[in-house]
VOLUM-186303 format. One record per residue: residue in three letters; x, y, z of N, C-alpha, C in turn. Coordinates in nm, 2 decimals. Atoms other than C-alpha are relative to their C-alpha. Layout:
<ALA, <X, Y, Z>, <X, Y, Z>, <X, Y, Z>>
...
This chain:
<UNK, <0.05, -0.12, -0.04>, <1.27, -0.03, -0.67>, <-0.13, -0.08, 0.13>>
<UNK, <0.06, 0.04, -0.13>, <1.07, -0.02, -0.32>, <-0.06, 0.14, 0.06>>
<UNK, <0.03, -0.05, -0.14>, <1.04, 0.18, -0.01>, <0.05, 0.16, -0.10>>
<UNK, <-0.04, -0.09, 0.10>, <1.19, 0.45, -0.28>, <-0.13, 0.11, -0.09>>
<UNK, <0.14, -0.04, 0.05>, <0.86, 0.52, -0.44>, <-0.11, 0.09, 0.10>>
<UNK, <0.08, -0.08, -0.10>, <0.69, 0.59, -0.13>, <0.02, 0.09, 0.06>>
<UNK, <-0.10, -0.15, -0.04>, <0.95, 0.83, -0.02>, <-0.02, 0.12, -0.06>>
<UNK, <0.05, -0.12, 0.10>, <0.90, 0.99, -0.33>, <-0.14, 0.09, -0.03>>
<UNK, <0.15, -0.03, -0.02>, <0.56, 1.03, -0.31>, <-0.05, 0.10, 0.13>>
<UNK, <0.02, -0.10, -0.17>, <0.56, 1.15, 0.08>, <0.10, 0.13, -0.04>>
<UNK, <-0.08, -0.08, 0.01>, <0.84, 1.39, -0.04>, <-0.06, 0.10, -0.09>>
<UNK, <0.09, -0.09, 0.12>, <0.58, 1.55, -0.33>, <-0.12, 0.01, 0.09>>
<UNK, <0.14, -0.02, -0.06>, <0.28, 1.54, -0.07>, <-0.09, -0.11, -0.06>>
<UNK, <0.08, 0.11, 0.08>, <0.13, 1.29, -0.27>, <-0.12, -0.04, 0.04>>
<UNK, <0.11, 0.03, -0.07>, <-0.22, 1.25, -0.17>, <-0.08, -0.14, -0.08>>
<UNK, <0.04, 0.12, 0.05>, <-0.40, 0.90, -0.25>, <-0.13, 0.02, -0.05>>
<UNK, <0.13, -0.07, 0.08>, <-0.67, 0.94, -0.48>, <-0.10, -0.14, 0.02>>
<UNK, <0.06, 0.12, 0.05>, <-0.77, 0.56, -0.55>, <0.08, -0.14, 0.01>>
<UNK, <-0.03, 0.12, -0.04>, <-0.73, 0.21, -0.45>, <-0.05, -0.15, -0.09>>
<UNK, <0.07, 0.06, 0.09>, <-0.77, -0.10, -0.66>, <0.11, -0.16, 0.02>>
<UNK, <-0.04, 0.14, -0.06>, <-0.73, -0.48, -0.55>, <0.02, -0.12, -0.15>>
<UNK, <-0.03, 0.11, 0.11>, <-0.60, -0.77, -0.84>, <-0.02, -0.11, 0.07>>
<UNK, <0.06, 0.16, -0.04>, <-0.77, -1.08, -0.73>, <-0.18, 0.00, 0.05>>
<UNK, <0.16, 0.04, 0.01>, <-1.10, -1.27, -0.73>, <-0.04, -0.01, 0.13>>
<UNK, <0.03, -0.02, -0.13>, <-1.10, -1.26, -0.35>, <-0.11, 0.06, 0.03>>
<UNK, <0.08, -0.09, -0.05>, <-1.42, -1.11, -0.17>, <0.06, 0.07, 0.15>>
<UNK, <-0.04, -0.06, -0.16>, <-1.29, -0.88, 0.13>, <0.07, -0.05, 0.06>>
<UNK, <-0.02, 0.09, -0.03>, <-1.10, -1.01, 0.37>, <0.19, 0.09, 0.03>>
<UNK, <-0.09, -0.06, -0.04>, <-0.78, -0.75, 0.33>, <0.11, -0.07, -0.08>>
<UNK, <-0.12, 0.02, 0.12>, <-0.54, -0.93, 0.09>, <-0.02, -0.01, -0.09>>
<UNK, <0.01, 0.04, 0.17>, <-0.48, -0.95, -0.27>, <0.11, -0.05, -0.04>>
<UNK, <-0.16, 0.02, 0.04>, <-0.21, -1.06, -0.50>, <0.05, 0.13, -0.04>>
<UNK, <-0.05, -0.11, -0.01>, <-0.18, -0.74, -0.56>, <-0.06, 0.16, 0.06>>
<UNK, <0.08, -0.14, -0.02>, <-0.29, -0.34, -0.47>, <0.04, 0.12, -0.11>>
<UNK, <-0.01, -0.10, 0.07>, <-0.29, -0.05, -0.72>, <0.00, 0.11, 0.07>>
<UNK, <0.08, -0.10, -0.10>, <-0.24, 0.24, -0.52>, <0.06, 0.16, -0.12>>
<UNK, <-0.02, -0.08, 0.05>, <-0.31, 0.56, -0.72>, <0.02, 0.15, 0.06>>
<UNK, <-0.03, -0.15, -0.04>, <-0.16, 0.93, -0.60>, <-0.01, 0.08, -0.11>>
<UNK, <0.01, -0.15, 0.06>, <-0.20, 1.28, -0.74>, <0.14, -0.01, -0.09>>
<UNK, <-0.12, 0.01, 0.06>, <0.15, 1.20, -0.83>, <0.08, -0.12, -0.07>>
<UNK, <-0.05, 0.10, 0.11>, <0.17, 0.89, -1.00>, <-0.09, -0.14, 0.08>>
<UNK, <0.04, 0.05, -0.03>, <0.08, 0.55, -0.93>, <0.07, -0.16, 0.04>>
<UNK, <-0.12, 0.07, -0.07>, <0.25, 0.25, -0.74>, <-0.04, -0.18, 0.02>>
<UNK, <0.01, 0.09, -0.01>, <0.21, -0.11, -0.78>, <0.07, -0.07, 0.16>>
<UNK, <-0.08, 0.05, -0.15>, <0.26, -0.30, -0.43>, <-0.05, -0.17, -0.04>>
<UNK, <0.04, 0.10, 0.00>, <0.28, -0.69, -0.51>, <0.08, -0.11, 0.10>>
<UNK, <-0.09, 0.13, -0.09>, <0.40, -1.00, -0.32>, <0.12, -0.04, -0.10>>
<UNK, <-0.13, 0.00, 0.04>, <0.76, -1.10, -0.36>, <0.08, -0.10, 0.06>>
<UNK, <-0.04, 0.08, -0.08>, <0.83, -1.45, -0.24>, <0.16, 0.00, -0.03>>
<UNK, <-0.17, -0.01, 0.05>, <1.18, -1.42, -0.42>, <0.09, 0.03, 0.13>>
<UNK, <-0.05, -0.11, -0.10>, <1.22, -1.14, -0.21>, <-0.02, -0.06, 0.17>>
<UNK, <0.02, 0.04, -0.11>, <1.07, -1.29, 0.12>, <-0.10, 0.16, 0.04>>
<UNK, <0.10, -0.11, -0.05>, <0.79, -0.98, 0.12>, <-0.07, 0.04, -0.10>>
<UNK, <0.03, -0.06, 0.08>, <0.65, -0.76, -0.06>, <0.07, 0.14, -0.12>>
<UNK, <-0.09, -0.13, 0.07>, <0.79, -0.49, -0.33>, <-0.12, 0.10, -0.09>>
<UNK, <0.08, -0.07, 0.04>, <0.65, -0.21, -0.48>, <0.11, 0.06, -0.16>>
<UNK, <-0.11, -0.05, 0.13>, <0.75, -0.05, -0.87>, <-0.15, 0.09, -0.01>>
<UNK, <0.09, -0.10, 0.13>, <0.58, 0.22, -1.08>, <-0.11, -0.04, -0.11>>
<UNK, <0.05, 0.03, 0.10>, <0.28, 0.13, -1.26>, <0.05, 0.06, -0.14>>
<UNK, <0.00, -0.01, 0.14>, <0.40, 0.31, -1.56>, <0.16, -0.06, -0.04>>
<UNK, <-0.14, 0.06, 0.01>, <0.66, 0.12, -1.73>, <0.03, -0.12, 0.05>>
<UNK, <-0.05, 0.17, -0.03>, <0.63, -0.21, -1.56>, <-0.10, -0.10, -0.07>>
<UNK, <0.04, 0.08, 0.11>, <0.50, -0.50, -1.73>, <-0.12, -0.03, 0.03>>
<UNK, <0.16, 0.01, 0.01>, <0.13, -0.55, -1.76>, <-0.04, -0.08, 0.18>>
<UNK, <0.05, 0.01, -0.15>, <-0.02, -0.59, -1.42>, <-0.13, -0.10, -0.01>>
<UNK, <0.16, 0.11, 0.01>, <-0.32, -0.85, -1.34>, <-0.08, 0.08, -0.02>>
<UNK, <0.09, -0.03, 0.09>, <-0.60, -0.83, -1.49>, <-0.16, 0.01, 0.13>>
<UNK, <0.04, 0.00, -0.09>, <-0.92, -0.78, -1.29>, <-0.04, 0.10, 0.14>>
<UNK, <-0.05, -0.12, -0.12>, <-0.84, -0.47, -1.07>, <-0.18, 0.04, 0.05>>
<UNK, <0.15, -0.05, -0.12>, <-1.19, -0.42, -0.80>, <0.05, 0.11, 0.08>>
<UNK, <0.01, -0.10, -0.06>, <-1.19, -0.09, -0.64>, <-0.02, 0.00, 0.15>>
<UNK, <0.02, 0.02, -0.19>, <-1.14, -0.10, -0.23>, <-0.01, 0.14, 0.07>>
<UNK, <0.01, -0.14, -0.05>, <-1.19, 0.27, -0.19>, <-0.05, -0.01, 0.14>>
<UNK, <0.10, -0.04, -0.09>, <-1.47, 0.23, 0.06>, <0.03, -0.19, 0.08>>
<UNK, <-0.05, 0.12, -0.11>, <-1.29, -0.11, 0.24>, <0.10, 0.05, 0.11>>
<UNK, <-0.16, 0.01, -0.10>, <-1.03, -0.13, 0.56>, <0.07, -0.04, -0.09>>
<UNK, <-0.01, -0.08, -0.10>, <-0.80, 0.05, 0.59>, <-0.02, 0.10, -0.08>>
<UNK, <-0.01, -0.12, 0.12>, <-0.85, 0.26, 0.26>, <-0.09, 0.12, 0.01>>
<UNK, <0.11, -0.12, 0.01>, <-1.18, 0.45, 0.33>, <0.08, 0.11, 0.10>>
<UNK, <-0.04, -0.08, -0.11>, <-0.99, 0.58, 0.65>, <0.12, 0.13, -0.08>>
<UNK, <-0.16, -0.11, 0.01>, <-0.67, 0.76, 0.43>, <-0.05, 0.03, -0.17>>
<UNK, <0.01, -0.08, 0.14>, <-0.82, 0.85, 0.09>, <-0.03, 0.15, -0.02>>
<UNK, <0.01, -0.12, 0.01>, <-0.76, 1.20, -0.01>, <0.10, 0.05, 0.12>>
<UNK, <-0.10, -0.03, -0.13>, <-0.52, 1.21, 0.27>, <0.19, 0.01, -0.07>>
<UNK, <-0.14, 0.02, 0.04>, <-0.14, 1.28, 0.19>, <0.08, -0.04, 0.07>>
<UNK, <-0.09, 0.15, -0.03>, <0.14, 1.01, 0.23>, <0.11, 0.08, 0.08>>
<UNK, <-0.10, -0.09, -0.11>, <0.34, 1.20, 0.49>, <0.17, -0.08, 0.05>>
<UNK, <-0.14, 0.07, -0.03>, <0.62, 0.90, 0.57>, <0.02, -0.11, -0.07>>
<UNK, <0.04, 0.15, 0.03>, <0.69, 0.55, 0.48>, <0.17, -0.07, 0.05>>
<UNK, <-0.13, 0.05, -0.08>, <0.94, 0.29, 0.64>, <-0.01, -0.16, -0.08>>
<UNK, <-0.03, 0.16, 0.02>, <1.04, -0.10, 0.53>, <-0.02, -0.04, 0.11>>
<UNK, <-0.01, 0.07, -0.09>, <0.95, -0.33, 0.80>, <0.01, -0.13, -0.01>>
<UNK, <-0.05, 0.10, 0.00>, <1.03, -0.66, 0.90>, <-0.05, -0.10, 0.10>>
<UNK, <0.05, 0.14, -0.12>, <0.88, -0.97, 1.08>, <0.09, -0.12, -0.03>>
<UNK, <-0.03, 0.15, 0.05>, <1.13, -1.23, 1.06>, <0.09, 0.06, -0.11>>
<UNK, <0.00, -0.01, 0.07>, <1.19, -1.26, 0.72>, <-0.05, 0.08, -0.07>>
<UNK, <0.09, -0.04, 0.07>, <0.93, -1.10, 0.58>, <-0.03, 0.14, -0.01>>
<UNK, <-0.02, -0.12, -0.01>, <0.96, -0.76, 0.45>, <-0.12, 0.11, -0.07>>
<UNK, <0.09, -0.08, 0.07>, <0.68, -0.50, 0.41>, <0.01, 0.12, 0.02>>
<UNK, <-0.03, -0.15, 0.02>, <0.61, -0.14, 0.37>, <-0.11, 0.07, 0.15>>
<UNK, <0.07, -0.07, -0.10>, <0.45, 0.08, 0.66>, <0.00, 0.19, -0.06>>
<UNK, <-0.03, -0.08, 0.05>, <0.30, 0.38, 0.53>, <-0.09, 0.13, 0.10>>
<UNK, <0.06, -0.11, -0.12>, <0.19, 0.71, 0.76>, <-0.07, 0.11, -0.09>>
<UNK, <0.09, -0.12, 0.07>, <-0.12, 0.93, 0.62>, <-0.02, 0.07, 0.09>>
<UNK, <0.04, -0.09, -0.09>, <-0.17, 1.28, 0.79>, <0.13, 0.00, 0.05>>
<UNK, <-0.11, -0.05, -0.02>, <0.06, 1.48, 0.94>, <0.01, -0.04, 0.19>>
<UNK, <-0.02, 0.08, -0.15>, <0.20, 1.34, 1.33>, <-0.11, 0.09, 0.08>>
<UNK, <0.10, -0.07, -0.07>, <-0.03, 1.65, 1.48>, <-0.14, -0.01, -0.04>>
<UNK, <0.12, 0.01, 0.05>, <-0.33, 1.52, 1.27>, <-0.07, -0.08, 0.01>>
<UNK, <0.10, 0.13, -0.04>, <-0.46, 1.20, 1.44>, <0.11, -0.09, -0.15>>
<UNK, <-0.10, 0.07, 0.12>, <-0.16, 1.03, 1.15>, <-0.10, -0.13, -0.02>>
<UNK, <0.03, 0.13, 0.00>, <-0.31, 0.70, 1.00>, <0.13, -0.12, -0.07>>
<UNK, <-0.17, 0.08, 0.06>, <-0.03, 0.39, 0.96>, <-0.06, -0.12, -0.08>>
<UNK, <0.04, 0.15, 0.09>, <-0.10, 0.13, 0.66>, <0.07, -0.08, -0.02>>
<UNK, <-0.12, 0.07, 0.04>, <0.07, -0.17, 0.68>, <-0.04, -0.10, -0.13>>
<UNK, <-0.02, 0.05, 0.07>, <0.16, -0.35, 0.38>, <0.08, -0.14, -0.02>>
<UNK, <-0.10, 0.11, -0.08>, <0.29, -0.74, 0.50>, <-0.02, -0.09, -0.14>>
<UNK, <0.02, 0.07, 0.05>, <0.31, -1.02, 0.32>, <-0.07, -0.15, 0.07>>
<UNK, <0.09, 0.11, -0.02>, <0.07, -1.33, 0.37>, <0.00, -0.10, -0.10>>
<UNK, <-0.01, 0.08, 0.08>, <0.11, -1.62, 0.20>, <-0.04, 0.02, -0.15>>
<UNK, <0.00, -0.04, 0.12>, <0.20, -1.53, -0.14>, <-0.13, 0.12, -0.07>>
<UNK, <0.08, -0.09, 0.00>, <-0.06, -1.24, -0.09>, <0.08, 0.15, 0.04>>
<UNK, <-0.02, -0.14, -0.09>, <-0.05, -0.87, 0.02>, <-0.12, 0.02, 0.06>>
<UNK, <0.08, -0.04, -0.08>, <-0.22, -0.80, 0.32>, <0.00, 0.16, 0.04>>
<UNK, <-0.02, -0.10, -0.06>, <-0.30, -0.47, 0.44>, <-0.11, 0.05, 0.08>>
<UNK, <0.08, -0.04, -0.17>, <-0.44, -0.31, 0.74>, <0.08, 0.10, 0.07>>
<UNK, <-0.02, -0.11, -0.07>, <-0.45, -0.04, 0.98>, <0.10, -0.06, 0.11>>
<UNK, <-0.08, 0.04, -0.14>, <-0.16, -0.05, 1.24>, <-0.06, 0.05, 0.11>>
<UNK, <0.13, 0.04, -0.11>, <-0.39, -0.17, 1.56>, <0.04, 0.12, 0.09>>
<UNK, <0.03, -0.15, -0.12>, <-0.24, 0.11, 1.82>, <-0.02, 0.13, -0.09>>
<UNK, <0.01, -0.13, 0.02>, <-0.29, 0.37, 1.60>, <-0.17, 0.00, -0.05>>
<UNK, <0.11, 0.02, 0.07>, <-0.64, 0.26, 1.51>, <-0.09, 0.09, 0.12>>
<UNK, <0.08, -0.08, -0.08>, <-0.90, 0.53, 1.67>, <-0.16, 0.00, -0.06>>
């Protein structure tokens, strides 16, 4: 599974309620994995070096996730989108590296685009620069 999970969340108008990072680093916008909690379900986003990018899977029914989760609700880019509905999701590619682009808010309501991309065995999360206001 991958982009289909985000597409289903978008179709359901799922609002992002919480984001947790699985690693011991302090800030920096990268993690071993992110656990995204929507009102319609929870999605793990993990580094997937074998596939050359990041992968997404449902938290329910997935193998045990990393321990030591830390809330990043107040960190960039998540504080900008918490409580917002996911509107669209795309797969991205930079060379062989696959990632996800998530649109929060509708096109006519100052949308925010969060990119989840691979970064040396980690997952990097950031706002798409052209849409930061």
